[in-house]
C-alpha positions as CSV (number, residue, x, y, z in Angstrom):
1,M,-5.7,-1.5,-16.2
2,P,-5.4,-4.9,-17.9
3,D,-4.1,-7.9,-16.0
4,L,-0.9,-9.5,-17.1
5,P,-1.1,-13.2,-18.2
6,L,-0.3,-15.8,-15.6
7,L,2.6,-18.3,-16.0
8,D,1.8,-21.8,-15.0
9,G,-1.0,-20.4,-12.8
10,R,1.2,-17.9,-10.9
11,A,2.0,-14.2,-11.1
12,P,4.9,-13.4,-13.4
13,R,8.1,-12.2,-11.7
14,V,9.8,-9.0,-13.0
15,A,13.3,-8.0,-11.8
16,L,14.0,-4.3,-12.4
17,L,17.7,-3.5,-12.6
18,V,18.8,0.1,-11.9
19,Y,22.2,1.5,-11.1
20,N,21.2,3.9,-8.4
21,D,19.6,3.5,-4.9
22,A,16.1,3.5,-6.4
23,H,14.5,5.6,-3.6
24,A,13.7,8.6,-5.8
25,D,13.9,7.2,-9.4
26,A,10.3,8.2,-10.3
27,R,10.3,6.3,-13.6
28,V,11.5,3.0,-12.0
29,L,9.1,3.4,-9.1
30,K,6.1,4.1,-11.5
31,T,7.0,1.2,-13.7
32,A,7.3,-1.1,-10.7
33,A,3.9,0.0,-9.3
34,S,2.2,-0.3,-12.7
35,L,3.5,-3.9,-13.2
36,R,2.5,-4.9,-9.7
37,S,-1.0,-3.4,-10.0
38,A,-1.4,-5.4,-13.2
39,G,-0.6,-8.7,-11.4
40,A,3.2,-9.1,-11.5
41,E,5.5,-9.9,-8.6
42,V,8.1,-7.1,-8.8
43,R,11.5,-6.6,-7.2
44,I,14.0,-3.9,-7.8
45,F,17.8,-4.7,-7.8
46,A,19.6,-1.4,-7.0
47,V,22.9,-0.3,-5.4
48,A,23.5,0.9,-1.9
49,R,24.3,4.5,-1.0
50,A,25.0,4.1,2.7
51,R,26.1,7.7,3.2
52,S,22.7,8.9,2.0
53,G,20.9,6.5,4.2
54,Y,20.3,3.6,1.7
55,A,22.1,0.6,3.0
56,E,22.8,-2.7,1.2
57,G,20.3,-5.5,1.5
58,P,16.5,-5.7,1.4
59,D,14.3,-2.6,1.8
60,L,11.1,-1.0,0.6
61,V,10.8,2.0,-1.7
62,G,7.9,4.0,-3.1
63,D,4.6,2.3,-2.4
64,A,6.2,-0.6,-0.5
65,I,8.0,-1.9,-3.6
66,P,10.6,-4.5,-2.5
67,V,14.2,-3.5,-3.4
68,H,17.5,-5.4,-2.9
69,R,20.6,-3.1,-2.9
70,A,24.0,-4.5,-3.8
71,P,26.9,-3.2,-1.7
72,E,28.8,-0.1,-2.7
73,F,32.4,-0.6,-3.9
74,E,34.7,0.5,-1.0
75,L,38.5,0.0,-1.2
76,V,38.7,-0.3,2.6
77,R,36.4,-3.3,2.3
78,Y,37.6,-5.0,-0.9
79,A,41.2,-3.9,-1.3
80,P,42.4,-2.1,1.9
81,W,46.0,-2.3,0.7
82,A,45.1,0.0,-2.2
83,V,44.0,2.8,0.1
84,N,47.4,3.4,1.6
85,L,49.0,3.0,-1.8
86,A,46.7,5.6,-3.4
87,R,47.3,8.0,-0.6
88,R,51.1,7.7,-0.9
89,V,50.9,8.2,-4.7
90,L,48.5,11.1,-4.7
91,G,49.9,12.9,-1.6
92,R,48.2,15.4,0.7
93,Q,46.8,17.6,-2.1
94,A,44.2,14.9,-3.0
95,T,41.3,14.2,-0.7
96,L,40.4,10.5,-1.2
97,Q,37.2,9.1,0.0
98,P,37.5,5.4,-0.8
99,G,34.0,4.7,0.3
100,T,32.5,7.2,-2.1
101,A,29.4,5.7,-3.6
102,T,29.3,7.6,-6.9
103,A,32.8,8.7,-7.3
104,T,31.4,11.9,-8.9
105,A,34.2,14.3,-10.0
106,A,34.2,17.8,-8.8
107,T,33.6,20.1,-11.7
108,T,37.1,21.4,-12.7
109,A,38.9,22.5,-15.8
110,T,40.7,19.1,-15.9
111,V,37.8,16.7,-15.4
112,P,34.3,17.8,-16.3
113,A,31.3,16.6,-14.3
114,T,29.7,13.4,-15.6
115,A,26.3,13.1,-13.9
116,P,23.8,11.2,-16.2
117,A,21.2,13.4,-17.6
118,T,18.2,11.4,-16.7
119,A,19.4,10.6,-13.0
120,P,17.1,12.0,-10.3
121,A,18.4,14.7,-8.0
122,P,19.7,13.3,-4.7
123,T,17.9,14.1,-1.5
124,R,21.2,15.2,0.0
125,P,24.6,15.9,-1.5
126,E,26.4,12.9,-2.7
127,P,30.0,12.4,-1.4
128,V,32.6,13.9,-3.7
129,V,36.1,12.9,-4.6
130,Q,38.1,16.1,-4.9
131,I,40.4,16.5,-7.9
132,P,43.4,18.8,-7.5
133,T,43.4,21.6,-10.0
134,L,46.5,22.6,-11.9
135,P,48.1,26.0,-11.2
136,A,48.8,28.4,-14.1
137,Q,52.3,26.9,-14.6
138,P,52.0,23.3,-13.4
139,S,55.1,21.4,-12.4
140,V,55.8,17.8,-13.6
141,R,54.6,16.6,-10.1
142,D,51.4,18.6,-10.4
143,R,50.6,17.0,-13.8
144,L,51.4,13.5,-12.6
145,L,49.2,14.1,-9.5
146,V,46.2,15.1,-11.6
147,A,46.8,12.2,-14.1
148,A,47.1,9.7,-11.2
149,N,43.9,10.9,-9.6
150,D,42.1,10.7,-12.9
151,V,43.2,7.1,-13.4
152,W,42.1,6.4,-9.8
153,L,38.6,7.9,-10.5
154,R,38.2,5.9,-13.8
155,T,39.3,2.7,-12.1
156,F,36.9,3.4,-9.1
157,R,33.9,3.9,-11.4
158,T,34.7,0.8,-13.4
159,A,35.1,-1.3,-10.2
160,S,31.9,0.1,-8.7
161,L,29.8,-0.8,-11.8
162,G,31.5,-4.2,-12.0
163,L,30.6,-5.0,-8.4
164,Y,27.0,-4.0,-9.0
165,W,26.8,-6.2,-12.1
166,A,28.2,-9.2,-10.2
167,V,26.1,-8.9,-7.1
168,A,22.8,-7.7,-8.6
169,A,23.0,-10.4,-11.3
170,R,23.6,-13.1,-8.7
171,E,20.8,-11.9,-6.5
172,A,18.3,-11.5,-9.3
173,L,19.2,-14.9,-10.8
174,A,18.5,-16.5,-7.4
175,W,15.0,-14.9,-7.4
176,R,14.3,-16.7,-10.8
177,P,12.6,-13.8,-12.7
178,D,10.5,-14.3,-15.8
179,V,11.4,-10.9,-17.1
180,V,14.5,-8.8,-16.5
181,H,13.8,-5.0,-17.0
182,A,17.1,-3.3,-17.7
183,N,16.9,0.4,-16.9
184,D,19.4,2.2,-19.1
185,G,22.5,0.8,-20.9
186,N,24.5,0.2,-17.7
187,T,22.3,-2.7,-16.7
188,L,22.1,-4.4,-20.0
189,A,25.1,-6.7,-19.4
190,P,23.8,-8.2,-16.2
191,A,20.3,-8.5,-17.6
192,C,21.5,-10.5,-20.6
193,W,23.7,-12.7,-18.2
194,I,20.6,-13.5,-16.1
195,A,18.5,-14.3,-19.2
196,A,21.1,-16.6,-20.6
197,R,21.1,-18.6,-17.4
198,S,17.4,-18.6,-16.5
199,G,15.6,-18.3,-19.8
200,A,14.1,-15.0,-18.6
201,R,12.9,-12.4,-21.1
202,V,14.7,-9.0,-21.4
203,V,13.0,-5.6,-21.6
204,Y,15.4,-2.7,-22.3
205,D,14.1,0.6,-21.0
206,A,16.3,3.4,-22.4
207,H,15.7,6.4,-20.2
208,E,17.9,8.5,-22.5
209,L,20.0,8.0,-25.7
210,W,22.6,6.0,-23.9
211,R,25.5,6.2,-26.4
212,H,25.1,10.0,-26.8
213,R,24.4,11.1,-23.3
214,N,26.2,13.9,-21.5
215,V,29.5,12.4,-20.3
216,R,33.1,13.4,-20.5
217,P,34.5,13.1,-24.0
218,D,37.9,11.7,-23.1
219,R,36.7,8.1,-22.8
220,P,38.5,6.1,-25.5
221,I,37.4,2.6,-24.4
222,A,34.0,3.1,-22.6
223,P,32.0,4.2,-25.7
224,L,33.2,1.2,-27.7
225,V,32.2,-1.2,-24.8
226,E,28.9,0.6,-24.4
227,G,28.2,0.5,-28.1
228,L,29.0,-3.3,-28.3
229,I,26.8,-4.1,-25.3
230,E,23.8,-2.1,-26.5
231,S,24.1,-3.3,-30.1
232,A,24.2,-6.9,-29.1
233,A,21.5,-6.7,-26.3
234,I,18.9,-4.5,-28.0
235,R,18.6,-6.9,-31.0
236,R,18.1,-9.8,-28.7
237,A,15.7,-8.0,-26.3
238,D,12.1,-9.1,-26.2
239,G,10.9,-5.6,-25.8
240,V,12.5,-2.1,-26.0
241,I,11.0,1.0,-24.3
242,T,12.2,4.6,-24.5
243,V,11.1,8.1,-23.6
244,S,10.8,10.4,-26.7
245,P,9.8,10.0,-30.3
246,S,13.2,11.0,-31.6
247,I,14.9,8.4,-29.5
248,V,12.4,5.8,-30.8
249,T,13.4,6.7,-34.4
250,W,17.1,6.8,-33.6
251,L,17.2,3.4,-32.0
252,Q,15.2,1.7,-34.7
253,D,17.3,3.3,-37.5
254,M,20.6,2.7,-35.8
255,Y,20.0,-1.0,-34.9
256,D,17.7,-1.8,-37.8
257,L,15.0,-3.0,-35.4
258,P,12.1,-4.9,-37.1
259,E,9.7,-3.1,-34.7
260,A,9.9,0.4,-33.3
261,P,10.6,0.7,-29.6
262,T,7.6,1.4,-27.4
263,L,7.2,5.0,-26.4
264,V,6.6,5.4,-22.7
265,R,7.2,9.0,-21.7
266,N,8.2,9.9,-18.1
267,I,5.1,11.8,-17.2
268,P,3.8,12.3,-13.6
269,S,0.8,10.5,-12.3
270,A,-2.6,12.1,-12.7
271,A,-2.8,12.6,-8.9
272,G,-6.3,14.1,-8.8
273,G,-6.1,16.2,-11.9
274,P,-4.6,19.7,-12.7
275,V,-3.3,21.7,-9.7
276,D,-5.2,24.7,-8.4
277,P,-2.9,27.8,-8.6
278,S,-4.0,28.8,-5.1
279,H,-2.2,25.7,-3.8
280,G,1.1,26.9,-5.3
281,R,4.0,27.7,-3.0
282,L,6.7,29.5,-5.0
283,R,5.6,33.0,-4.1
284,E,5.5,32.2,-0.4
285,L,8.9,30.5,-0.6
286,A,10.4,33.4,-2.5
287,G,8.8,36.1,-0.4
288,L,6.9,37.5,-3.5
289,D,3.4,39.0,-3.7
290,K,0.7,38.8,-6.3
291,D,1.9,41.8,-8.3
292,D,5.3,40.2,-9.0
293,Q,5.6,38.1,-12.2
294,V,7.2,34.7,-11.5
295,V,9.2,32.7,-14.0
296,A,9.7,29.2,-12.6
297,Y,12.4,26.6,-12.8
298,G,11.8,23.2,-11.3
299,G,14.4,20.4,-11.2
300,R,18.1,19.8,-10.4
301,I,20.0,23.1,-10.5
302,T,23.0,22.2,-12.6
303,T,24.7,23.1,-15.8
304,S,23.2,22.6,-19.3
305,R,19.7,23.1,-18.0
306,G,19.2,26.6,-19.4
307,I,19.6,28.5,-16.1
308,E,22.5,30.7,-17.3
309,E,20.5,31.6,-20.5
310,T,17.4,32.4,-18.5
311,L,19.4,34.8,-16.3
312,E,20.6,36.5,-19.4
313,A,17.0,36.8,-20.6
314,L,15.8,38.0,-17.2
315,A,18.3,41.0,-17.4
316,L,16.4,42.1,-20.5
317,L,12.9,42.0,-18.8
318,P,11.2,44.5,-16.5
319,D,12.1,44.6,-12.8
320,A,8.8,43.1,-11.9
321,V,9.7,39.8,-13.4
322,H,11.4,37.4,-11.0
323,F,13.1,34.0,-11.5
324,V,12.4,31.4,-8.8
325,L,14.4,28.1,-8.8
326,L,12.9,25.1,-7.0
327,G,15.5,22.3,-6.6
328,Y,18.8,21.2,-5.4
329,G,22.2,22.3,-6.6
330,E,25.9,21.5,-5.8
331,P,27.6,24.4,-3.9
332,D,30.3,24.8,-6.6
333,Y,27.7,25.4,-9.4
334,L,25.6,27.6,-7.2
335,A,28.6,29.8,-6.6
336,V,29.0,30.2,-10.4
337,L,25.4,31.2,-10.7
338,H,25.6,33.7,-7.9
339,R,28.6,35.4,-9.7
340,Q,26.6,35.6,-12.9
341,I,23.6,37.0,-10.9
342,A,25.8,39.7,-9.4
343,T,27.4,40.6,-12.7
344,L,23.9,41.1,-14.2
345,G,22.6,43.0,-11.2
346,L,19.8,40.5,-10.5
347,Q,20.4,39.9,-6.8
348,D,16.8,41.0,-5.9
349,R,15.1,39.2,-8.7
350,V,16.5,35.6,-8.5
351,H,15.4,33.3,-5.7
352,F,16.6,29.9,-4.7
353,V,13.9,28.3,-2.6
354,G,15.2,24.7,-2.0
355,K,13.5,21.5,-3.0
356,V,10.4,19.6,-2.3
357,A,9.5,15.9,-2.6
358,P,9.2,14.8,-6.3
359,A,5.4,14.2,-6.0
360,E,5.0,17.8,-4.7
361,V,6.8,19.6,-7.6
362,A,3.8,20.3,-9.8
363,T,1.8,21.7,-6.8
364,A,4.7,23.9,-5.6
365,L,5.1,25.4,-9.1
366,A,1.4,26.1,-9.6
367,D,1.3,29.8,-8.6
368,A,4.1,30.8,-11.0
369,D,3.2,32.7,-14.1
370,L,5.4,30.8,-16.5
371,S,7.9,28.0,-16.7
372,V,11.0,28.0,-18.8
373,V,11.9,24.6,-20.3
374,Y,15.3,24.5,-21.8
375,V,17.9,21.7,-21.8
376,R,21.1,22.9,-23.6
377,P,21.7,20.4,-26.5
378,V,25.3,19.6,-25.6
379,C,24.7,16.0,-26.6
380,L,22.2,14.2,-28.8
381,S,20.4,12.7,-25.9
382,Y,19.7,16.2,-24.5
383,R,18.5,17.4,-28.0
384,F,16.0,14.6,-28.1
385,S,14.9,14.8,-24.5
386,L,11.4,15.4,-23.1
387,P,12.4,16.9,-19.7
388,N,10.5,15.9,-16.6
389,K,10.1,19.6,-15.8
390,L,8.0,20.1,-19.0
391,F,5.4,17.6,-17.8
392,E,5.6,18.8,-14.1
393,S,5.0,22.4,-15.3
394,I,2.0,21.4,-17.4
395,H,0.6,19.5,-14.4
396,G,1.1,22.7,-12.4
397,G,-1.1,24.4,-15.0
398,L,1.8,26.7,-16.2
399,P,2.3,28.3,-19.6
400,I,5.6,27.1,-21.1
401,A,8.4,29.0,-22.8
402,A,10.4,26.2,-24.4
403,A,13.6,26.0,-26.4
404,D,13.4,25.0,-30.0
405,L,14.4,21.3,-29.5
406,P,12.4,18.9,-31.6
407,D,10.5,16.7,-29.1
408,T,9.9,19.5,-26.6
409,A,8.7,22.0,-29.2
410,A,6.5,19.4,-30.9
411,L,4.7,18.7,-27.6
412,V,4.3,22.4,-26.7
413,R,2.8,23.1,-30.1
414,E,0.6,20.0,-30.1
415,H,-1.1,21.0,-26.9
416,H,-0.9,24.8,-27.4
417,V,0.6,25.3,-23.9
418,G,3.2,27.9,-24.7
419,E,5.6,29.4,-27.2
420,I,9.0,28.4,-28.6
421,F,12.1,30.5,-28.5
422,D,15.5,30.4,-30.3
423,A,17.8,28.5,-27.9
424,Q,20.8,30.6,-29.1
425,S,19.2,34.0,-28.4
426,P,18.6,35.4,-24.9
427,Q,16.7,38.3,-26.6
428,D,14.3,35.9,-28.3
429,M,13.8,34.1,-25.0
430,A,13.0,37.4,-23.3
431,D,10.6,38.4,-26.1
432,T,8.9,35.0,-25.8
433,I,8.5,35.3,-22.0
434,S,7.1,38.8,-22.5
435,T,4.6,37.6,-25.0
436,I,3.3,34.9,-22.7
437,L,3.2,37.1,-19.6
438,A,1.2,39.7,-21.5
439,D,-1.7,37.2,-22.0
440,P,-1.1,34.0,-20.0
441,G,-4.7,32.9,-19.6
442,H,-5.3,30.8,-22.7
443,Y,-1.9,29.0,-22.3
444,R,-2.8,28.2,-18.7
445,E,-6.2,26.8,-19.8
446,A,-4.4,24.7,-22.4
447,A,-2.0,23.4,-19.8
448,R,-4.8,22.4,-17.6
449,R,-6.5,20.5,-20.4
450,A,-3.2,18.9,-21.4
451,A,-2.6,17.7,-17.8
452,T,-5.7,15.5,-18.0
453,Q,-4.2,13.7,-21.1
454,L,-0.5,13.7,-20.3
455,T,-0.5,11.3,-17.4
456,W,1.5,8.2,-16.4
457,E,-1.8,6.3,-16.4
458,H,-2.0,6.8,-20.1
459,E,1.7,5.9,-20.6
460,E,1.4,2.7,-18.6
461,T,-1.2,1.3,-21.1
462,E,1.7,1.0,-23.6
463,L,4.0,-0.4,-21.0
464,L,1.5,-3.1,-20.1
465,R,0.6,-3.9,-23.7
466,L,4.3,-4.6,-24.3
467,Y,4.6,-6.7,-21.2
468,A,1.5,-8.7,-22.2
469,R,3.2,-9.6,-25.6
470,V,6.5,-10.5,-23.9
471,L,4.8,-12.7,-21.3
472,Q,2.5,-14.4,-23.8
473,H,5.6,-15.4,-25.7
474,E,7.1,-16.7,-22.5
475,A,4.0,-18.7,-21.7
476,S,4.0,-20.3,-25.2
């Protein structure tokens, strides 16, 4: 690993801004560790999630990476008068939790879920602000109640982000960084504010296509603000990084960038090479034996991840084929899946086995027969994604059945690790799974070969090459 250039004889300081608690954001932690190993002094500026055990103030994450967490926005702390007012306005039907860290909406017909696509699954359920659902024939009061609660949630989210911007920017500026690394579009504004006051360089790391991510569509103002911020900041940034070839092209074309963004894919560390299938845990966790055929899913169990489509395909496959899901899901969504499972008569063939630590996912998957990789392209960011589970499955040595999305399909074909199915056809998915299960050996061997090439250690070379250019410019 090349060393980064010194600045006036000292290690360069890099402040990484991220709008989560940073404890399980694998990309941020890998980036921080790579920069530190190359000679930088690194500090992450994140946000507290006290109810999940991540309090405000200084802490260590990952491999002893320093992090400073800004406080959560809490009405009882910053505007206690508003708590009583909100309760009087919303009435008993609404369950308000003014200290909610994320203000995540429960998935209802009136307000869709808005979790970012590229955010890591929490280690425990995040607090939820419940939104009252409208009856079949809502009264005027019911409609006003839902509208008022919606305004409350929008205001809460805006205030939460604004507080993070203010506190994280102030703390990072006091640390006097040489480079501010903005992880995603929601940290670009404070990054540019810090740079304007300190002369620091800015590196923008777009974990997804920020302006076309999976968020609720009824946001008349936010897309304009986000577009203005990204448009202004990306042209002034000293370096731009992103996660897939299609997003590289989109960003360069959209903003007429003189240089293409640097591609740094979110791939696991080599961690000793490909995993031995005998170390896998899915069969044990699901109570299956060696004669059962296991289709694996690893990751957050949530909508738009191809789970519903895989269940439809499973119903078309022989009874010996089982679907095992490794990961965490919200109770409301799991209830939807269980209803679909019952309707399809798959109760004995679908197994939810819980979650493991992020670093253990590839090993846990290794004794499956195949992994389905499908992110429903409900937004352009999803269409252009290279899902973490694709690389984790390859590191687990698994054959891949992948949806026909451009970047995913290109990588599967390049490394010959699986086959591609029509994302709109459960029958084609079932046929593709059958083809792979009939002769999985050469796909598994290809996956094991690919796992030696597709590593974070390879990706960090591009990351550090970019940083060397940015810091050399700083030194001059």
